[in-house]
ROFITI-27742 format. One record per residue: residue in one letter; x negated, y negated, z negated of N, C-alpha, C in turn. Coordinates in steps of 0.2 Angstrom, whole numbers, plus 5000, padded with zeros to 4 digits. Layout:
AXYZXYZXYZ ...
This chain:
M434947534465434347524461434247454459 M434047434453433947364452433247344453 E433147274455432447254456432147254449 P431447264448431147274442431147204438 Q431047154441431047094437431747074434 H432247104436432947094433433147154428 G432747204427432947254423433547294424 D433947304420434647334421435147284422 R435047214423435547164424435647154432 P436247154434436347134442436047064444 H435847064450435547004453436146954455 L436346914451436946864452436646794453 P436946754457436746684457436946644451 G436546594449436646554443437246514444 P437546484438438246444439438046384443 S438546354446438446294450439146264451 L439046194451439646154452439746144460 Y439246154464439346144471439946174475 P440046234473440646264476441346224475 I441346204469441946164467442046104470 A441446064471441446004475441546014482 F441246064485441346084492442146094493 A442446134489443146154489443646084489 A443446044484443745974484443645934490 G443145944493443045904500443445934505 V443545994505443946024510444646004509 A444946014503445545984501445745914503 C445245874502445245804503445345794511 I445045834515445045834522445845844524 L446045904521446745924523447245874521 V447145844515447645784513447545724517 G446945714519446745654524447145664530 L447145714533447445724540448145704540 I448445714534449145694534449345624531 V448845604526448945534523448545484527 S447945494529447545434532446945474536 P447045494542446545524546445945474547 L446045414547445545364548445045354542 L445345364536444945344530444845404526 I445345434524445345494518444945554521 A445145574527444845634531444145624531 P443845574534443145574535442745574528 I443045534523442745544516442745614514 G443245654515443245724513442745764517 A442645744523442145784527441445774525 G441345714523440745694520440545724514 I441045734509440945764503440845844504 A441245874509441145944510440445964513 V440245924518439645934521439045924516 F439045874512438545854507438445914502 F439045934499438945984494438946054497 G439146064503439046124506438246144508 Y437946084509437246084510436846104504 L437046064499436746084492436946154490 W437546174491437646244489437246294493 A437146284499436746334503436046334501 R435746274499435046274497435046304490 D435546294486435446324479435546404479 A435946424484436046504485435446534488 T435046494492434446524495433746504492 K433746474486433146454484432646504482 E432946564480432546624478432146654484 Y432546644489432246674496431646624499 R431746564497431246514500430746504496 G430746524489430146504485429646564485 V429146554480428646604479428946664475 P428946724477429246784473428846794467 E429146814462428846824455428446894456 P427846894452427546954452427847014449 I427747074451428147134449427647174446 E427747194440427347244436427447314439 P426847344439426847414442427247464437 E427647504440428047554436427547614433 G427747634427427347684424426747674421 V426547614420425847594418425947564411 E425547594406425647574399425247504399 P425447464395425147394393424347414391 G423847374393423247384391422847444395 T423147484399422847534403422447504409 P421747514409421347484415421647514421 T421747474426421947494433421447474438 A421447504443421047494449421147424452 A420647394454420747324458421147334464 P421647284465422047294471421647284477 V421947324482421647324489421847264492 P421347224495421547164499422047184505 A422447134507422947144512422547154519 N421947134519421547134526421047194526 V421147244521420647294521420947364522 G420747404525421047474526421447484532 E421747544533422147564539422747524540 A423047504534423747464535423547394534 A422947374535422747294534423247254539 T423447194536423847154539423447104544 A423747104550423347064555423346984553 E422746954555422646894554423146844557 P423446794554423946754557423646724563 E424046704568423946674574423646604572 P423146574576422946504575423546454576 G423646414572424146354573424846374570 E424946434567425546454563425646414557 R426246374557426346324552426846354547 F427246404548427646424543427746494544 P427946534539428046604540428646624544 R428646684546429246714550429946714546 S429946714540430546714536430846644536 R430446594536430646524536430946514543 F430646534548430946534555431646564556 L431646624553432346664553432846624550 E432646604544433146564540433446504543 A432946464546433146404550433546424556 S433446474560433746494566434446524564 T434546554559435146584556435646524554 L435446484551435846424549436046374554 G435546364559435646324565436246364569 L436146424570436646464574437246464571 G437346474565437946464561438246394562 A437846354561438146284562438446264569 V438046294574438346284581439046314582 I439046384579439646424580440246394576 G440046364570440546334566440846274569 G440346234572440646174576441046184582 L440846244586441246264592441946284590 I441946314584442646334582443046274579 T442646234575443046184570443246124574 V442846104579442946034582443546044586 P443746094590444346094594444946104590 V444846134584445446134579445646074576 I445146034574445245974571445445924576 G445245934582445445884588446145894589 F446445964590447145964591447545944585 M447245944579447645914573447645844572 V447145814575447045734574447245694579 V447045714586447145674591447945664593 P448345714593449045704596449445654592 P449345634585449745584582449545514585 F448945504588448745444591448945434598 K449145484601449345474608450045464609 G450245414614450945394615451245364610 Q450945334604451345304599451545234600 G451845204596452145134597452845134599 Y453045074601453745064602453745024609 P454145044614454145014620454644954620 T454544904625455044844625455644874628 V456244854627456844874629457344814631 D457444814637457944764640458644774638 L458944734634459544744632460144704636 G459944674642460344644646460444564646 P460844534650460844454650461144434643 L460944364641461144334635461944334635 E462244324641462944324641463344374638 N462944434637463244494633463344484626 F462944424623462944424616463244354614 P463944354613464244284611463944254605 E463844194604463644164599464044174592 G463644184587464044194580464344264579 K464344304584464644374583464144434582 W464344474578463844534577464044584582 L463544614585463644674590463344734587 I463644794587463344854585463044874592 T462344874593462044884600461644944599 T461844994603461545054604461245064611 F460645094611460245094617459745154617 Y459345164622458845224623458145184622 E457845204617457145174616456645204622 R456745264624456445284630456845334634 P457145304639457745334643457545404645 Q456845404647456645474650456745524645 D456745514638456745564633457545584631 G458045544634458745564633458945544626 T459445584624459845564618459345564612 V458845604612458445594605458145534604 S458045484609457845424608458345364607 R458945384606459445334605459345304599 R459445234598459345194593459945144593 T460045114586460545064585460345004581 A460444944583460344884580460944844579 Y460944804574461444754573461144684575 I461544654580461244594584461744544583 R461544474581461944424581461544364584 N461944334589461644274592461744214588 N461244184585461244124580461344064584 G461344054591461343994594460643964595 L460543904597459943874599459543844592 L458943864593458443834588457843804591 N457843734591457243704594457343714602 N457943714604458043724611457943794614 E457843844609457743914611458243954608 P458444004611458944054608458644094602 S459044094597458944124590459344184589 F459044244588459444304586459244334580 T459744364577459544414571459644484573 I459044524573459144594575458944634570 I459344674567459244714561459244784563 W458744824561458744904563459244934558 N459644984560460145014556459845074552 R459145074551458845124547458745104540 C459045134535459045124528458345134526 V458145084522457345084519457345124513 H457845164511457745204506457445274508 L457845304512457645374515457745374522 G458045324525458045324533458745344536 C459245344531459945354534460145294538 P460645304542460945254546461445214542 V461345144541461745104537462345084542 Q462945074538463545054542463744984540 P464144944545464444884543464944884537 N464844844533465444844527465944794529 G466344814534466844774537467144804543 P467644774546468044804552467544814558 V467544874562467244884568467744884574 Q467644844579468244834584468044884589 T468144944588467944994593468344984600 N468944954600469344944606469044894610 Q468544854608468244804612467544824614 K467344884613466744914615466644904622 K465944894624465844884631465144914632 V465044954638464444984639464244954646 V463544934646463244894651462644934653 R462644944660462044974663461544924665 V460944924661460544864662459844894666 A459744954667459144984671459245054673 E458845084676458945154678458845194672 G459445234670459345274665459545244658 Q459645174658459745134652460445104652 Q460745134647461445104646461445074639 V461745014638461844984632462544974629 S462645004624463345004621463444944616 L463944894617464044844613464744844610 T464744844603465344854599465444794594 P465844754595465944694590466144724583 A465744694578465944714571465944644566 L466244654561466344604556466044624549 P465344624549465044644542465044594537 A465644574535465744514530465444534523 G465444604522465144624516464444654516 G464144634522463444664524463444734526 F462944764524462844834527462844884521 G463044944522463044994517462745064519 C462345104515462145164516462545224514 P462845264518463345314515463045374512 C462345374512461945434509461845424502 H461645374500461445364493461645294490 G462045254494462345194491461945134491 G461445134495461145074496461545014499 Q461444954497461844904499461444844501 Y461644804506461244744509461744694511 D461544634510461944574513461844574521 P462244514524462244514531461544494534 E461044474530460444454532459944514531 G460244574528459844634527459544634520 N459544584516459344584509459644644505 R459244674501459444724496459944694491 T460444724490460944694484461044744479 A461044814481461144864476460944924478 G460844974474460645044476459845054476 P459645114478458945134478458445094482 P458645064488458145034493457744984489 V457044984491456544944488456444874491 R456844864497456644794500457244784506 A457144734509457644724514457644764520 L458144764525458144804531457644784536 N457344834539456844814544457244774550 R456744734554457044694559456644714566 Y456944684571456544694578456244624580 E455644624583455444564586455844564593 Y455944504596456244494602455944444607 S456144444613455944384617456444374622 I456544314626456944304631456544294637 V456744344642456344354648456844344654 N456744294658457244274663458044274661 G458144254656458844244653459144314650 R458644364649458844424646458544434640 L458944474635458644484628458244554629 V457544544627457144604627456844614620 L457044684618456844704611456044724611 G455744704606455044714604454944764599 Q454344754595454144804590454644794583 P454744844580455044834573454544814568 Y454744784563454344764557454744764551 S454344764545454744774538454844704536 V455244694531455444634528455544644521 S455144604517455344604509455944574507 H456044514510456744484508456744424513 V457344394514457544344518457844284514 D457544224515457844164512458244124517 G458844104516459244074520459644114525 T459944094529460444134534460344104541 G460544154546460544134553459944104556 K459944054560459344034563458943994558 N459143974552458843944548458443984542 A458544054543458244094538457444104539 K457144114533456444114532456344194531 I456044224536455944294535455244314532 H455244354527454544374524454444434527 A453944434533453844494537453244524535 Y453244594537452644634535452544684541 K451944714541451944774546452344824544 L452644864549453144914549452844974543 A453344974538453145034533453645074533 G453545134530454045194530454545184524 P455145224525455645214520455345224513 G455645184508455445194501454845154499 M454445124504453845094502453845014501 H453544994496453544924494453044894499 V453144834501452844794506452444734502 D452744714496452444664493452444684485 G452144634481452144654474451644704472 W451444714466450944754464451044834465 E451644854467451844914468451544944475 Q451344894479451144914486450444954486 I450044944480449444974479449545054479 F450045074478450245144477450245184484 Y450345144489450445174496449845164500 P449545224503448945224506449145194513 V448545194517448645174524449045224528 Q449445194532449945244535449745274542 P449845334544449645354550449945324556 P449745324562450145294567450845324568 H451345274569452045294570452345244575 
């Protein structure tokens, strides 16, 4: 049965853009959890909450407003009718409201239902979002790695150095760097330490020159940590076998799809031992060896520009 004020038309809510904006906010949250949990996801949450509230108000406005008067059925226009019986007269009279009542029962039920729904939604949503967002922020970063005494790195020679980033994790944490002892600079040892990860798509680059596997040396430097040192002569620099990216001996891109120079590692000398630090990105290198000027940036993912106008197309990166 249709309500009289609507005749034979179904009672449907009016058109609204709030559901579309709410859905856009939810999509923004999902994208933000992958791209930028600290920036994009909160913006999406704000959009979803704001337009969700407006949508709920718009959908319930007929129930919160004053109802329209209903014409009595079966009465011809102009026909005199009896005066309506007051609500407080007769056997079915409505009781007088209690003193101090500030809002009707319908408003209380509406607020209680919405509040309970919000609490239930929060209890369900917060743990799920927590499990999605928190793990990427736990245990991130790069630990320092002791590569052994400086005597293991002869001056002027390249060594393919393989080590465990986290020995407790086993083979999955094995990493490779190309290390050259540049000699002394201002009475301090200078090293070139290049990560072997291609900055196109992350494939391992190889030396463009002979690798002297017959001179390979394995050094045990700590509990669970073994460092493999293999001399190499990368006179032609380094090359990526996956897509043809080419780099000179300082890691500068010379050909192929990479957009910048190879990443490098920070290092320090502690008690006569070479200690590997955090990796960082490099746009390009001017000069060679200990006289090189390195244009360094915060570590970025493969394929990302770190300088020039192209960098504006890359959002803030999640922790890694």
